C-alpha positions as CSV (number, residue, x, y, z in Angstrom):
1,M,11.2,-10.7,-10.8
2,E,13.6,-7.7,-10.9
3,K,14.6,-6.8,-7.4
4,I,14.9,-3.2,-6.2
5,K,17.3,-2.7,-3.3
6,P,17.6,0.4,-1.2
7,E,21.1,2.0,-1.6
8,A,22.8,5.2,-0.4
9,G,20.9,8.2,-1.8
10,K,18.0,6.1,-3.0
11,N,16.4,4.6,0.1
12,T,13.1,6.6,0.8
13,I,9.5,5.4,0.2
14,Y,7.3,8.2,-1.0
15,L,3.5,8.4,-1.0
16,Q,1.8,10.7,-3.5
17,P,-1.8,11.6,-2.6
18,I,-3.9,12.5,-5.7
19,G,-7.4,13.8,-5.2
20,D,-9.7,15.6,-2.9
21,F,-9.3,14.2,0.6
22,N,-11.3,14.8,3.8
23,D,-9.8,14.8,7.2
24,L,-10.4,11.2,7.9
25,Q,-8.8,10.2,4.5
26,K,-5.8,12.4,5.3
27,K,-5.5,10.6,8.7
28,E,-5.6,7.3,6.9
29,I,-2.8,8.3,4.5
30,E,-0.7,9.6,7.5
31,L,-1.1,6.3,9.4
32,T,-0.3,4.3,6.2
33,K,2.9,6.3,6.0
34,E,3.7,5.5,9.6
35,Y,3.0,1.8,9.0
36,L,5.1,1.5,5.9
37,K,8.0,3.2,7.6
38,I,7.9,0.5,10.3
39,Y,7.0,-2.5,8.0
40,F,9.9,-1.8,5.6
41,Q,12.2,0.0,8.1
42,L,12.8,2.7,5.6
43,E,12.2,6.5,5.7
44,T,8.7,7.1,4.4
45,K,7.3,10.5,3.3
46,V,4.0,11.9,2.1
47,L,4.3,14.5,-0.8
48,P,2.0,17.5,-1.2
49,T,-1.4,16.4,-2.6
50,L,-2.0,16.7,-6.4
51,S,-5.5,17.7,-7.6
52,N,-7.9,15.5,-9.5
53,A,-7.6,18.2,-12.2
54,I,-4.4,16.4,-13.3
55,F,-6.6,13.7,-14.9
56,P,-7.7,14.5,-18.5
57,K,-11.2,13.6,-19.6
58,S,-9.8,10.8,-21.8
59,V,-8.7,8.7,-18.8
60,K,-12.0,9.0,-16.9
61,R,-15.2,7.0,-17.2
62,I,-18.4,6.7,-15.3
63,F,-19.0,3.3,-13.8
64,K,-22.4,1.6,-13.6
65,N,-22.9,2.8,-10.0
66,G,-22.4,6.5,-11.2
67,Q,-18.9,6.6,-9.7
68,E,-16.1,8.3,-11.7
69,Q,-13.2,6.0,-12.4
70,I,-9.6,6.7,-13.5
71,L,-7.5,4.6,-15.8
72,A,-4.9,3.1,-13.5
73,G,-2.1,2.9,-16.1
74,Y,-2.2,6.6,-16.8
75,V,-1.4,7.3,-13.1
76,L,1.7,5.2,-13.4
77,D,3.0,6.3,-16.9
78,S,1.9,9.9,-17.1
79,I,2.0,11.1,-13.5
80,L,4.2,8.9,-11.2
81,I,7.1,7.9,-13.4
82,K,7.7,11.5,-14.4
83,R,7.5,12.8,-10.8
84,K,9.4,10.1,-9.0
85,P,11.9,11.8,-6.6
86,K,15.6,11.1,-7.2
87,D,16.0,9.5,-3.7
88,A,12.9,7.3,-4.0
89,V,13.3,3.6,-3.8
90,A,9.5,3.1,-4.1
91,F,6.8,5.6,-5.1
92,M,3.2,4.9,-4.4
93,G,0.2,7.0,-5.5
94,I,-2.9,7.0,-3.3
95,T,-6.2,8.2,-4.8
96,E,-9.7,8.5,-3.4
97,R,-11.1,7.8,-6.9
98,D,-12.0,4.3,-8.1
99,L,-9.5,2.8,-10.6
100,F,-9.9,0.6,-13.6
101,P,-7.0,-1.2,-15.5
102,K,-8.6,-1.6,-18.9
103,P,-12.1,-1.0,-20.5
104,E,-13.3,-4.6,-20.1
105,W,-12.5,-4.7,-16.3
106,N,-14.8,-3.3,-13.6
107,Y,-12.1,-2.0,-11.2
108,V,-8.7,-2.7,-9.6
109,F,-7.5,-2.0,-6.0
110,G,-4.1,-0.9,-7.3
111,I,-1.4,-1.7,-9.8
112,A,2.3,-1.3,-10.0
113,S,5.2,-1.2,-12.4
114,Y,7.8,-3.1,-10.4
115,Q,10.9,-2.4,-12.5
116,D,10.0,1.4,-12.3
117,G,9.4,1.2,-8.6
118,V,6.0,3.0,-8.9
119,G,2.5,1.9,-8.0
120,V,-1.0,3.3,-7.2
121,T,-3.7,2.3,-4.8
122,S,-7.3,3.5,-4.6
123,M,-8.9,3.9,-1.1
124,Y,-12.4,4.0,-2.7
125,R,-13.5,0.4,-2.2
126,F,-11.8,-0.1,1.1
127,A,-14.5,2.0,2.8
128,D,-17.3,1.3,0.2
129,G,-16.9,4.8,-1.1
130,N,-17.6,6.5,2.2
131,L,-15.0,6.6,5.0
132,T,-16.5,7.0,8.5
133,E,-15.2,6.6,12.1
134,L,-17.1,3.2,12.1
135,N,-15.3,1.7,9.1
136,F,-12.0,3.6,9.5
137,N,-10.0,0.7,11.0
138,K,-11.3,-1.8,8.4
139,S,-10.4,0.6,5.6
140,L,-6.9,1.3,7.2
141,E,-6.2,-2.4,7.5
142,R,-7.0,-2.9,3.8
143,L,-4.9,0.0,2.7
144,I,-1.8,-1.1,4.7
145,K,-2.2,-4.6,3.3
146,I,-2.5,-3.6,-0.3
147,S,0.2,-0.9,-0.1
148,S,2.8,-3.2,1.7
149,H,1.9,-6.0,-0.9
150,E,2.5,-3.8,-3.9
151,I,5.7,-2.3,-2.5
152,G,6.8,-5.8,-1.4
153,H,6.7,-6.8,-5.1
154,M,9.0,-3.9,-5.9
155,F,11.5,-5.4,-3.5
156,G,11.4,-8.6,-5.5
157,I,8.9,-10.7,-3.5
158,S,6.6,-12.5,-5.9
159,H,3.1,-13.8,-5.0
160,C,3.1,-16.2,-2.1
161,L,1.2,-19.5,-2.0
162,N,0.5,-19.2,1.7
163,A,-3.2,-18.2,1.9
164,N,-2.7,-16.0,5.0
165,C,0.4,-14.1,3.8
166,V,0.1,-10.5,2.8
167,M,2.0,-11.4,-0.4
168,N,-0.8,-13.8,-1.5
169,G,-2.8,-12.3,-4.4
170,T,-6.1,-10.6,-3.8
171,N,-9.0,-10.0,-6.3
172,H,-11.8,-8.9,-4.0
173,L,-12.3,-7.5,-0.4
174,P,-13.2,-10.8,1.4
175,E,-9.9,-12.2,0.1
176,T,-8.0,-9.1,1.3
177,D,-9.7,-9.3,4.7
178,S,-8.8,-13.0,5.0
179,H,-5.1,-12.2,4.6
180,F,-2.9,-11.2,7.5
181,A,-1.1,-7.8,7.4
182,R,2.1,-9.8,8.2
183,A,4.2,-11.6,5.6
184,C,4.8,-15.4,6.2
185,S,8.2,-16.3,7.6
186,L,9.6,-17.1,4.1
187,C,8.5,-13.7,2.6
188,Q,9.9,-12.0,5.7
189,Q,13.2,-13.6,5.1
190,K,13.1,-12.5,1.4
191,L,12.3,-8.9,2.5
192,N,15.1,-9.0,5.1
193,S,17.6,-10.1,2.4
194,S,16.6,-7.0,0.3
195,I,16.4,-4.6,3.3
196,K,18.8,-5.3,6.1
197,Y,16.9,-4.5,9.3
198,D,16.8,-5.5,12.9
199,N,13.8,-7.9,13.1
200,K,13.2,-7.4,16.8
201,K,13.1,-3.6,16.5
202,R,10.7,-3.9,13.6
203,L,8.4,-6.3,15.5
204,L,8.4,-4.1,18.6
205,E,7.5,-1.0,16.5
206,L,4.7,-3.0,14.7
207,K,3.4,-4.1,18.1
208,I,3.1,-0.4,19.3
209,F,1.4,0.6,16.0
210,F,-1.2,-2.2,16.2
211,E,-1.8,-1.5,19.9
212,K,-2.3,2.2,19.2
213,Q,-4.7,1.6,16.3
214,H,-6.6,-1.2,18.1
215,L,-5.9,-3.7,15.3
216,K,-6.3,-6.6,17.8
217,S,-5.7,-9.7,15.6
218,E,-2.6,-8.1,14.0
219,L,-1.3,-7.2,17.5
220,T,-1.8,-10.8,18.7
221,R,0.2,-12.2,15.7
222,T,3.0,-9.7,16.3
223,E,3.2,-10.7,20.0
224,Q,3.4,-14.4,18.9
225,D,6.3,-13.5,16.5
226,L,8.1,-11.7,19.3
227,K,7.8,-14.7,21.6
228,L,9.4,-16.8,18.9
229,L,12.4,-14.5,18.8
230,K,13.2,-14.8,22.5
């Protein structure tokens, strides 16, 4: 897999919201930005939101549940690649619409073009189409896992065989939920070889994030990782 490495003048992760977001969804995007900044130890920014009007009729379809879906490849090829900032090492679109990869597929959580350093993730299924205070943490946890997984691929980490690793492949939500947000030790080493960061600083910042968001199982795992460093 082609490996993208941060370099001077090309070392920022950008998130591009596309859609009509309510306040809770905006909060989820903001927290995902915070998380990715810590996880990859790279500057991470959210760009101004693009409207759903950017999608032509030809890339939309109505799924069997009555939900409008967007062709995922169009988002990469016709929106993100053309708009990728010059200093972006990775560029991730986030939409509140459901995505489908090709006509015969029902849906996809997200896709990416790793050599181009662009990807898109849909929040839609992470909250069963309706984000509330009650399912917010569950949806956030899913979004940070899928986003860090896709961007992890951009940095040259392929799918991992470790069932709990965030870099293990996922096809449905129970699978996503069974993964940890953390990468296994091998994938963490691979990430650290692409991005030179201070592992202790990263873990301490992750610990604070998980504490603040009440993501208890992730907090426990981060505390265990910190103990191993001492």
